[in-house]
PDB file with SEQRES, HELIX, SHEET and CRYST1 records, atoms N, CA, C and O in Angstrom:
SEQRES   1 A   64  MET ALA PHE LYS PHE ASP ASP THR ALA SER TYR ALA ASP          
SEQRES   2 A   64  ASN THR THR ALA PHE SER LEU GLU LEU ALA ALA ALA ASP          
SEQRES   3 A   64  PRO ILE LEU GLY PRO VAL LEU SER ALA ARG LEU GLU GLU          
SEQRES   4 A   64  LEU SER GLY GLY ALA ASP ASN ASP ASP ILE LEU ASP GLU          
SEQRES   5 A   64  LEU LEU ALA ALA LEU THR THR ALA ALA GLY GLY SER              
HELIX    1 AA1 TYR A   11  ALA A   25  1                                  15    
HELIX    2 AA2 LEU A   29  SER A   41  1                                  13    
HELIX    3 AA3 ASN A   46  ALA A   61  1                                  16    
CRYST1    1.000    1.000    1.000  90.00  90.00  90.00 P 1           1          
ATOM      1  N   MET A   1      -6.550 -10.621   6.427  1.00  0.00           N  
ATOM      2  CA  MET A   1      -5.210 -10.552   5.837  1.00  0.00           C  
ATOM      3  C   MET A   1      -4.331 -10.991   6.987  1.00  0.00           C  
ATOM      4  O   MET A   1      -4.427 -10.506   8.114  1.00  0.00           O  
ATOM      5  N   ALA A   2      -3.448 -11.958   6.637  1.00  0.00           N  
ATOM      6  CA  ALA A   2      -2.599 -12.576   7.694  1.00  0.00           C  
ATOM      7  C   ALA A   2      -1.161 -12.483   7.272  1.00  0.00           C  
ATOM      8  O   ALA A   2      -0.422 -13.427   7.553  1.00  0.00           O  
ATOM      9  N   PHE A   3      -0.714 -11.502   6.663  1.00  0.00           N  
ATOM     10  CA  PHE A   3       0.713 -11.371   6.287  1.00  0.00           C  
ATOM     11  C   PHE A   3       1.695 -11.433   7.417  1.00  0.00           C  
ATOM     12  O   PHE A   3       1.470 -10.822   8.462  1.00  0.00           O  
ATOM     13  N   LYS A   4       2.772 -12.147   7.245  1.00  0.00           N  
ATOM     14  CA  LYS A   4       3.887 -12.239   8.194  1.00  0.00           C  
ATOM     15  C   LYS A   4       5.221 -11.951   7.545  1.00  0.00           C  
ATOM     16  O   LYS A   4       5.616 -12.625   6.594  1.00  0.00           O  
ATOM     17  N   PHE A   5       5.881 -11.001   8.032  1.00  0.00           N  
ATOM     18  CA  PHE A   5       7.154 -10.726   7.436  1.00  0.00           C  
ATOM     19  C   PHE A   5       8.199 -11.923   7.649  1.00  0.00           C  
ATOM     20  O   PHE A   5       8.309 -12.496   8.733  1.00  0.00           O  
ATOM     21  N   ASP A   6       8.864 -12.209   6.650  1.00  0.00           N  
ATOM     22  CA  ASP A   6       9.885 -13.399   6.544  1.00  0.00           C  
ATOM     23  C   ASP A   6      11.130 -12.797   7.174  1.00  0.00           C  
ATOM     24  O   ASP A   6      11.697 -11.857   6.618  1.00  0.00           O  
ATOM     25  N   ASP A   7      11.572 -13.307   8.312  1.00  0.00           N  
ATOM     26  CA  ASP A   7      12.910 -12.950   8.953  1.00  0.00           C  
ATOM     27  C   ASP A   7      14.033 -13.194   8.187  1.00  0.00           C  
ATOM     28  O   ASP A   7      15.071 -12.557   8.368  1.00  0.00           O  
ATOM     29  N   THR A   8      13.922 -14.090   7.316  1.00  0.00           N  
ATOM     30  CA  THR A   8      15.122 -14.414   6.318  1.00  0.00           C  
ATOM     31  C   THR A   8      15.111 -13.709   5.067  1.00  0.00           C  
ATOM     32  O   THR A   8      16.108 -13.771   4.347  1.00  0.00           O  
ATOM     33  N   ALA A   9      13.986 -12.970   4.683  1.00  0.00           N  
ATOM     34  CA  ALA A   9      13.943 -12.263   3.380  1.00  0.00           C  
ATOM     35  C   ALA A   9      14.387 -10.785   3.694  1.00  0.00           C  
ATOM     36  O   ALA A   9      14.292 -10.269   4.807  1.00  0.00           O  
ATOM     37  N   SER A  10      14.869 -10.188   2.598  1.00  0.00           N  
ATOM     38  CA  SER A  10      15.165  -8.761   2.757  1.00  0.00           C  
ATOM     39  C   SER A  10      14.061  -7.951   2.845  1.00  0.00           C  
ATOM     40  O   SER A  10      12.940  -8.370   2.560  1.00  0.00           O  
ATOM     41  N   TYR A  11      14.306  -6.663   3.268  1.00  0.00           N  
ATOM     42  CA  TYR A  11      13.208  -5.637   3.407  1.00  0.00           C  
ATOM     43  C   TYR A  11      12.383  -5.437   2.108  1.00  0.00           C  
ATOM     44  O   TYR A  11      11.157  -5.331   2.084  1.00  0.00           O  
ATOM     45  N   ALA A  12      13.224  -5.398   1.005  1.00  0.00           N  
ATOM     46  CA  ALA A  12      12.552  -5.055  -0.276  1.00  0.00           C  
ATOM     47  C   ALA A  12      11.707  -6.431  -0.589  1.00  0.00           C  
ATOM     48  O   ALA A  12      10.634  -6.271  -1.172  1.00  0.00           O  
ATOM     49  N   ASP A  13      12.054  -7.598  -0.293  1.00  0.00           N  
ATOM     50  CA  ASP A  13      11.378  -8.786  -0.695  1.00  0.00           C  
ATOM     51  C   ASP A  13       9.969  -8.879   0.145  1.00  0.00           C  
ATOM     52  O   ASP A  13       8.911  -9.250  -0.363  1.00  0.00           O  
ATOM     53  N   ASN A  14      10.131  -8.479   1.526  1.00  0.00           N  
ATOM     54  CA  ASN A  14       8.912  -8.351   2.459  1.00  0.00           C  
ATOM     55  C   ASN A  14       7.980  -7.243   1.905  1.00  0.00           C  
ATOM     56  O   ASN A  14       6.778  -7.439   1.729  1.00  0.00           O  
ATOM     57  N   THR A  15       8.574  -6.119   1.653  1.00  0.00           N  
ATOM     58  CA  THR A  15       7.654  -5.008   1.182  1.00  0.00           C  
ATOM     59  C   THR A  15       6.898  -5.366  -0.169  1.00  0.00           C  
ATOM     60  O   THR A  15       5.718  -5.052  -0.327  1.00  0.00           O  
ATOM     61  N   THR A  16       7.617  -6.021  -1.111  1.00  0.00           N  
ATOM     62  CA  THR A  16       6.894  -6.367  -2.275  1.00  0.00           C  
ATOM     63  C   THR A  16       5.843  -7.524  -1.981  1.00  0.00           C  
ATOM     64  O   THR A  16       4.739  -7.490  -2.524  1.00  0.00           O  
ATOM     65  N   ALA A  17       6.165  -8.442  -1.204  1.00  0.00           N  
ATOM     66  CA  ALA A  17       5.125  -9.503  -0.773  1.00  0.00           C  
ATOM     67  C   ALA A  17       3.929  -8.929  -0.128  1.00  0.00           C  
ATOM     68  O   ALA A  17       2.802  -9.338  -0.407  1.00  0.00           O  
ATOM     69  N   PHE A  18       4.153  -7.969   0.748  1.00  0.00           N  
ATOM     70  CA  PHE A  18       3.063  -7.272   1.455  1.00  0.00           C  
ATOM     71  C   PHE A  18       2.254  -6.365   0.488  1.00  0.00           C  
ATOM     72  O   PHE A  18       1.028  -6.282   0.559  1.00  0.00           O  
ATOM     73  N   SER A  19       2.957  -5.732  -0.362  1.00  0.00           N  
ATOM     74  CA  SER A  19       2.256  -4.855  -1.372  1.00  0.00           C  
ATOM     75  C   SER A  19       1.403  -5.735  -2.274  1.00  0.00           C  
ATOM     76  O   SER A  19       0.279  -5.338  -2.582  1.00  0.00           O  
ATOM     77  N   LEU A  20       1.860  -6.909  -2.720  1.00  0.00           N  
ATOM     78  CA  LEU A  20       0.932  -7.817  -3.480  1.00  0.00           C  
ATOM     79  C   LEU A  20      -0.357  -8.285  -2.677  1.00  0.00           C  
ATOM     80  O   LEU A  20      -1.442  -8.403  -3.245  1.00  0.00           O  
ATOM     81  N   GLU A  21      -0.182  -8.537  -1.363  1.00  0.00           N  
ATOM     82  CA  GLU A  21      -1.088  -9.029  -0.449  1.00  0.00           C  
ATOM     83  C   GLU A  21      -2.122  -7.834  -0.446  1.00  0.00           C  
ATOM     84  O   GLU A  21      -3.306  -8.066  -0.691  1.00  0.00           O  
ATOM     85  N   LEU A  22      -1.679  -6.558  -0.168  1.00  0.00           N  
ATOM     86  CA  LEU A  22      -2.476  -5.468  -0.108  1.00  0.00           C  
ATOM     87  C   LEU A  22      -3.313  -5.191  -1.418  1.00  0.00           C  
ATOM     88  O   LEU A  22      -4.497  -4.856  -1.403  1.00  0.00           O  
ATOM     89  N   ALA A  23      -2.628  -5.353  -2.437  1.00  0.00           N  
ATOM     90  CA  ALA A  23      -3.398  -5.149  -3.821  1.00  0.00           C  
ATOM     91  C   ALA A  23      -4.502  -6.109  -3.959  1.00  0.00           C  
ATOM     92  O   ALA A  23      -5.546  -5.747  -4.502  1.00  0.00           O  
ATOM     93  N   ALA A  24      -4.362  -7.240  -3.536  1.00  0.00           N  
ATOM     94  CA  ALA A  24      -5.513  -8.283  -3.638  1.00  0.00           C  
ATOM     95  C   ALA A  24      -6.555  -8.127  -2.641  1.00  0.00           C  
ATOM     96  O   ALA A  24      -7.616  -8.733  -2.787  1.00  0.00           O  
ATOM     97  N   ALA A  25      -6.337  -7.302  -1.550  1.00  0.00           N  
ATOM     98  CA  ALA A  25      -7.267  -7.266  -0.494  1.00  0.00           C  
ATOM     99  C   ALA A  25      -8.561  -6.440  -0.696  1.00  0.00           C  
ATOM    100  O   ALA A  25      -9.572  -6.618  -0.016  1.00  0.00           O  
ATOM    101  N   ASP A  26      -8.458  -5.580  -1.621  1.00  0.00           N  
ATOM    102  CA  ASP A  26      -9.586  -4.692  -1.882  1.00  0.00           C  
ATOM    103  C   ASP A  26      -9.475  -4.107  -3.285  1.00  0.00           C  
ATOM    104  O   ASP A  26      -8.376  -3.669  -3.625  1.00  0.00           O  
ATOM    105  N   PRO A  27     -10.460  -4.057  -4.103  1.00  0.00           N  
ATOM    106  CA  PRO A  27     -10.483  -3.568  -5.545  1.00  0.00           C  
ATOM    107  C   PRO A  27     -10.050  -2.266  -5.705  1.00  0.00           C  
ATOM    108  O   PRO A  27      -9.325  -1.958  -6.651  1.00  0.00           O  
ATOM    109  N   ILE A  28     -10.464  -1.373  -4.774  1.00  0.00           N  
ATOM    110  CA  ILE A  28     -10.166   0.236  -4.917  1.00  0.00           C  
ATOM    111  C   ILE A  28      -8.933   0.452  -3.971  1.00  0.00           C  
ATOM    112  O   ILE A  28      -7.905   0.908  -4.474  1.00  0.00           O  
ATOM    113  N   LEU A  29      -8.967   0.167  -2.687  1.00  0.00           N  
ATOM    114  CA  LEU A  29      -7.944   0.625  -1.797  1.00  0.00           C  
ATOM    115  C   LEU A  29      -6.615  -0.252  -1.986  1.00  0.00           C  
ATOM    116  O   LEU A  29      -5.514   0.275  -1.825  1.00  0.00           O  
ATOM    117  N   GLY A  30      -6.743  -1.576  -2.324  1.00  0.00           N  
ATOM    118  CA  GLY A  30      -5.653  -2.362  -2.297  1.00  0.00           C  
ATOM    119  C   GLY A  30      -4.527  -1.960  -3.182  1.00  0.00           C  
ATOM    120  O   GLY A  30      -3.370  -1.863  -2.773  1.00  0.00           O  
ATOM    121  N   PRO A  31      -4.934  -1.707  -4.527  1.00  0.00           N  
ATOM    122  CA  PRO A  31      -3.795  -1.116  -5.385  1.00  0.00           C  
ATOM    123  C   PRO A  31      -3.289   0.154  -5.035  1.00  0.00           C  
ATOM    124  O   PRO A  31      -2.112   0.384  -5.314  1.00  0.00           O  
ATOM    125  N   VAL A  32      -3.987   1.049  -4.455  1.00  0.00           N  
ATOM    126  CA  VAL A  32      -3.565   2.269  -3.986  1.00  0.00           C  
ATOM    127  C   VAL A  32      -2.647   2.111  -2.862  1.00  0.00           C  
ATOM    128  O   VAL A  32      -1.544   2.656  -2.897  1.00  0.00           O  
ATOM    129  N   LEU A  33      -3.068   1.315  -1.742  1.00  0.00           N  
ATOM    130  CA  LEU A  33      -2.090   1.107  -0.676  1.00  0.00           C  
ATOM    131  C   LEU A  33      -0.883   0.505  -1.017  1.00  0.00           C  
ATOM    132  O   LEU A  33       0.195   0.850  -0.533  1.00  0.00           O  
ATOM    133  N   SER A  34      -1.046  -0.491  -1.933  1.00  0.00           N  
ATOM    134  CA  SER A  34       0.295  -1.189  -2.484  1.00  0.00           C  
ATOM    135  C   SER A  34       1.181  -0.312  -3.074  1.00  0.00           C  
ATOM    136  O   SER A  34       2.372  -0.390  -2.774  1.00  0.00           O  
ATOM    137  N   ALA A  35       0.732   0.638  -3.988  1.00  0.00           N  
ATOM    138  CA  ALA A  35       1.554   1.504  -4.699  1.00  0.00           C  
ATOM    139  C   ALA A  35       2.178   2.571  -3.770  1.00  0.00           C  
ATOM    140  O   ALA A  35       3.344   2.937  -3.917  1.00  0.00           O  
ATOM    141  N   ARG A  36       1.335   3.074  -2.777  1.00  0.00           N  
ATOM    142  CA  ARG A  36       1.991   3.983  -1.897  1.00  0.00           C  
ATOM    143  C   ARG A  36       2.978   3.348  -0.880  1.00  0.00           C  
ATOM    144  O   ARG A  36       3.898   4.055  -0.467  1.00  0.00           O  
ATOM    145  N   LEU A  37       2.869   2.188  -0.486  1.00  0.00           N  
ATOM    146  CA  LEU A  37       3.812   1.470   0.261  1.00  0.00           C  
ATOM    147  C   LEU A  37       5.105   1.346  -0.416  1.00  0.00           C  
ATOM    148  O   LEU A  37       6.158   1.550   0.188  1.00  0.00           O  
ATOM    149  N   GLU A  38       5.053   0.980  -1.795  1.00  0.00           N  
ATOM    150  CA  GLU A  38       6.286   0.933  -2.542  1.00  0.00           C  
ATOM    151  C   GLU A  38       6.950   2.236  -2.650  1.00  0.00           C  
ATOM    152  O   GLU A  38       8.177   2.325  -2.606  1.00  0.00           O  
ATOM    153  N   GLU A  39       6.029   3.443  -2.817  1.00  0.00           N  
ATOM    154  CA  GLU A  39       6.681   4.721  -2.863  1.00  0.00           C  
ATOM    155  C   GLU A  39       7.277   5.159  -1.726  1.00  0.00           C  
ATOM    156  O   GLU A  39       8.287   5.859  -1.808  1.00  0.00           O  
ATOM    157  N   LEU A  40       6.725   4.801  -0.482  1.00  0.00           N  
ATOM    158  CA  LEU A  40       7.313   5.077   0.812  1.00  0.00           C  
ATOM    159  C   LEU A  40       8.554   4.357   0.962  1.00  0.00           C  
ATOM    160  O   LEU A  40       9.526   4.994   1.369  1.00  0.00           O  
ATOM    161  N   SER A  41       8.674   3.134   0.701  1.00  0.00           N  
ATOM    162  CA  SER A  41       9.895   2.398   0.802  1.00  0.00           C  
ATOM    163  C   SER A  41      10.991   2.877  -0.114  1.00  0.00           C  
ATOM    164  O   SER A  41      12.183   2.672   0.114  1.00  0.00           O  
ATOM    165  N   GLY A  42      10.522   3.530  -1.168  1.00  0.00           N  
ATOM    166  CA  GLY A  42      11.570   4.224  -2.091  1.00  0.00           C  
ATOM    167  C   GLY A  42      11.973   5.674  -1.706  1.00  0.00           C  
ATOM    168  O   GLY A  42      12.812   6.329  -2.324  1.00  0.00           O  
ATOM    169  N   GLY A  43      11.270   6.111  -0.597  1.00  0.00           N  
ATOM    170  CA  GLY A  43      11.725   7.422  -0.215  1.00  0.00           C  
ATOM    171  C   GLY A  43      10.889   8.602  -0.559  1.00  0.00           C  
ATOM    172  O   GLY A  43      11.333   9.748  -0.483  1.00  0.00           O  
ATOM    173  N   ALA A  44       9.599   8.304  -0.963  1.00  0.00           N  
ATOM    174  CA  ALA A  44       8.700   9.303  -1.468  1.00  0.00           C  
ATOM    175  C   ALA A  44       8.316  10.220  -0.369  1.00  0.00           C  
ATOM    176  O   ALA A  44       8.580   9.855   0.777  1.00  0.00           O  
ATOM    177  N   ASP A  45       7.670  11.479  -0.578  1.00  0.00           N  
ATOM    178  CA  ASP A  45       7.270  12.352   0.241  1.00  0.00           C  
ATOM    179  C   ASP A  45       5.989  11.869   0.962  1.00  0.00           C  
ATOM    180  O   ASP A  45       5.027  11.497   0.290  1.00  0.00           O  
ATOM    181  N   ASN A  46       5.953  11.866   2.341  1.00  0.00           N  
ATOM    182  CA  ASN A  46       4.877  11.404   3.029  1.00  0.00           C  
ATOM    183  C   ASN A  46       3.589  12.241   2.855  1.00  0.00           C  
ATOM    184  O   ASN A  46       2.513  11.646   2.797  1.00  0.00           O  
ATOM    185  N   ASP A  47       3.636  13.530   2.772  1.00  0.00           N  
ATOM    186  CA  ASP A  47       2.463  14.347   2.608  1.00  0.00           C  
ATOM    187  C   ASP A  47       1.773  14.031   1.368  1.00  0.00           C  
ATOM    188  O   ASP A  47       0.547  13.932   1.406  1.00  0.00           O  
ATOM    189  N   ASP A  48       2.445  13.845   0.188  1.00  0.00           N  
ATOM    190  CA  ASP A  48       1.842  13.485  -1.088  1.00  0.00           C  
ATOM    191  C   ASP A  48       1.080  12.183  -0.992  1.00  0.00           C  
ATOM    192  O   ASP A  48      -0.046  11.971  -1.443  1.00  0.00           O  
ATOM    193  N   ILE A  49       1.872  11.332  -0.331  1.00  0.00           N  
ATOM    194  CA  ILE A  49       1.214   9.861  -0.260  1.00  0.00           C  
ATOM    195  C   ILE A  49      -0.158   9.976   0.591  1.00  0.00           C  
ATOM    196  O   ILE A  49      -1.201   9.448   0.205  1.00  0.00           O  
ATOM    197  N   LEU A  50      -0.050  10.722   1.793  1.00  0.00           N  
ATOM    198  CA  LEU A  50      -1.253  10.813   2.539  1.00  0.00           C  
ATOM    199  C   LEU A  50      -2.414  11.493   1.691  1.00  0.00           C  
ATOM    200  O   LEU A  50      -3.548  11.024   1.784  1.00  0.00           O  
ATOM    201  N   ASP A  51      -2.191  12.479   0.947  1.00  0.00           N  
ATOM    202  CA  ASP A  51      -3.160  12.989   0.041  1.00  0.00           C  
ATOM    203  C   ASP A  51      -3.787  12.104  -0.770  1.00  0.00           C  
ATOM    204  O   ASP A  51      -5.008  12.140  -0.925  1.00  0.00           O  
ATOM    205  N   GLU A  52      -2.986  11.202  -1.380  1.00  0.00           N  
ATOM    206  CA  GLU A  52      -3.489  10.191  -2.393  1.00  0.00           C  
ATOM    207  C   GLU A  52      -4.263   9.070  -1.637  1.00  0.00           C  
ATOM    208  O   GLU A  52      -5.239   8.567  -2.192  1.00  0.00           O  
ATOM    209  N   LEU A  53      -3.874   8.648  -0.386  1.00  0.00           N  
ATOM    210  CA  LEU A  53      -4.595   7.841   0.432  1.00  0.00           C  
ATOM    211  C   LEU A  53      -6.014   8.316   0.748  1.00  0.00           C  
ATOM    212  O   LEU A  53      -7.026   7.631   0.598  1.00  0.00           O  
ATOM    213  N   LEU A  54      -5.967   9.546   1.195  1.00  0.00           N  
ATOM    214  CA  LEU A  54      -7.329  10.067   1.520  1.00  0.00           C  
ATOM    215  C   LEU A  54      -8.255  10.167   0.310  1.00  0.00           C  
ATOM    216  O   LEU A  54      -9.462   9.951   0.421  1.00  0.00           O  
ATOM    217  N   ALA A  55      -7.691  10.491  -0.820  1.00  0.00           N  
ATOM    218  CA  ALA A  55      -8.461  10.586  -2.043  1.00  0.00           C  
ATOM    219  C   ALA A  55      -9.154   9.128  -2.331  1.00  0.00           C  
ATOM    220  O   ALA A  55     -10.330   8.992  -2.671  1.00  0.00           O  
ATOM    221  N   ALA A  56      -8.264   8.120  -2.145  1.00  0.00           N  
ATOM    222  CA  ALA A  56      -8.596   6.732  -2.458  1.00  0.00           C  
ATOM    223  C   ALA A  56      -9.706   6.255  -1.305  1.00  0.00           C  
ATOM    224  O   ALA A  56     -10.562   5.430  -1.624  1.00  0.00           O  
ATOM    225  N   LEU A  57      -9.670   6.686  -0.240  1.00  0.00           N  
ATOM    226  CA  LEU A  57     -10.542   6.364   0.903  1.00  0.00           C  
ATOM    227  C   LEU A  57     -11.878   6.999   0.553  1.00  0.00           C  
ATOM    228  O   LEU A  57     -12.939   6.387   0.668  1.00  0.00           O  
ATOM    229  N   THR A  58     -11.780   8.288   0.108  1.00  0.00           N  
ATOM    230  CA  THR A  58     -13.171   8.963  -0.333  1.00  0.00           C  
ATOM    231  C   THR A  58     -13.787   8.124  -1.484  1.00  0.00           C  
ATOM    232  O   THR A  58     -14.975   7.801  -1.458  1.00  0.00           O  
ATOM    233  N   THR A  59     -13.016   7.805  -2.417  1.00  0.00           N  
ATOM    234  CA  THR A  59     -13.596   6.979  -3.519  1.00  0.00           C  
ATOM    235  C   THR A  59     -14.295   5.645  -3.087  1.00  0.00           C  
ATOM    236  O   THR A  59     -15.383   5.246  -3.503  1.00  0.00           O  
ATOM    237  N   ALA A  60     -13.476   5.024  -2.175  1.00  0.00           N  
ATOM    238  CA  ALA A  60     -14.091   3.784  -1.819  1.00  0.00           C  
ATOM    239  C   ALA A  60     -15.265   3.865  -0.888  1.00  0.00           C  
ATOM    240  O   ALA A  60     -16.040   2.920  -0.741  1.00  0.00           O  
ATOM    241  N   ALA A  61     -15.386   5.060  -0.236  1.00  0.00           N  
ATOM    242  CA  ALA A  61     -16.578   5.198   0.640  1.00  0.00           C  
ATOM    243  C   ALA A  61     -17.750   5.769  -0.236  1.00  0.00           C  
ATOM    244  O   ALA A  61     -18.836   6.001   0.296  1.00  0.00           O  
ATOM    245  N   GLY A  62     -17.556   5.984  -1.482  1.00  0.00           N  
ATOM    246  CA  GLY A  62     -18.589   6.465  -2.397  1.00  0.00           C  
ATOM    247  C   GLY A  62     -18.653   7.915  -2.562  1.00  0.00           C  
ATOM    248  O   GLY A  62     -19.639   8.457  -3.061  1.00  0.00           O  
ATOM    249  N   GLY A  63     -17.505   8.635  -2.106  1.00  0.00           N  
ATOM    250  CA  GLY A  63     -17.529  10.088  -2.252  1.00  0.00           C  
ATOM    251  C   GLY A  63     -17.102  10.328  -3.613  1.00  0.00           C  
ATOM    252  O   GLY A  63     -16.953   9.442  -4.454  1.00  0.00           O  
ATOM    253  N   SER A  64     -16.868  11.839  -3.833  1.00  0.00           N  
ATOM    254  CA  SER A  64     -16.428  12.239  -5.045  1.00  0.00           C  
ATOM    255  C   SER A  64     -14.979  12.952  -4.919  1.00  0.00           C  
ATOM    256  O   SER A  64     -14.415  13.385  -5.923  1.00  0.00           O  
TER     257      SER A  64                                                      
END                                                                             
């Protein structure tokens, strides 16, 4: 992954572009990371997002 933030684009545009790249990077983690990034940029609670990321990592690693 070689995403570079565009200095001339808005924060929202950069976040959206990065989210799309994350979503395409991995079939399990990509969409989860992308959605959580969007939630964080929208002001979501960090603790809830970390719980969701840990659950996705467990799934990606073959856990339950």
